[in-house]
C-alpha angles and dihedrals in degrees: 000000000000090000092059112106122224115248115237114255110173093190093051091045092052092048091050093050090047091052092050090053093044092054094038094239111160153188101028122206129187121207117216116230117276090233091074117105117178092173097054120126086220105095093198092055091047091051093049090048091052092049092049092047091051089052091049091050091053092048089048091051091052088052091048089237122174092232153320113258114218137191105218097219135222133286090205126234096300099054119088110235092242092056092049090051090050092051091051093048092048090051093047092052090055092049093049091044091055096047135055140187132072098295111120131222103227119203116212122212115240135222091235093246114149098005092297118176119242106038092127132049088236092060093046090049091050092053092048093046093049095044091044105194131135090219091069114104137171135241116201111210108198096206091050094048092049093047089048089060105265112135096221089151087081126059091235094050093047092048092049092053093047092048089051092051091047092051094048105037107359124253088247086081092056103101106158145025121213100209108210133143116225127241089190123077125254109289093006092124086219113142098213117141119205142180118293111271092002099086137063094289087060135177096305091050093052092049087054093048095046092046099051109114093215093057100042096085093051128093115250121210122188123221095179123152118275139170124234093249098032100044097113094046093048093046090051090049091051093045091052090049092052090050092049090056092058110094111250093240093060099029109121121232117256114249117260115261111257116233 
């Protein structure tokens, strides 16, 4: 089902954009399907992934989305990391060449599980440099960064990672935070999201993340676990936890309830 492309419906797109504006919901991000693999040695899979990503970029453009978030994929155990990076960059060039408009293609860091591309700032920078387009942005997933070995649960570790990203790709490309605690230990390379403050990042880590001045202006999106029947309750619990971890002196006011 995830490979199926959405049919264009201009009237539906316009109604969706109008609803977003009416309810003051912004910015909008679209997440590409997890089946995509731009680093795969399978040329047919790479081609299918490129076609689907082009389609998602066009839909996101019609919805006036800020960007499409993408997992870069895995070259598998037999592909040298540099070759996997090159495959991803070549695919991204084609996607960006075949789409236009302001919508960004946003590369998400990985946990390093299963030879995935993008678990280090150096790999992300290599992809950006080789693809060479201003529409490329970055998404920092907290659980992935922690599992990849970056001690973002401490102010010093978080600052070190952000300085490294700034030096290699520029923090101006950082457009989004995926706010997830980690069930896996630091450096475990296990991509296991968990509830805010309940995982290995923990309360002190979230206080450091929510206090960092470079992250405050950015949108945060949670990808925390949820059951089919308990999704709203669990999302609200995690949102309240995130809000509690913002120091009172910088905690924003909640919007007034509309009558």
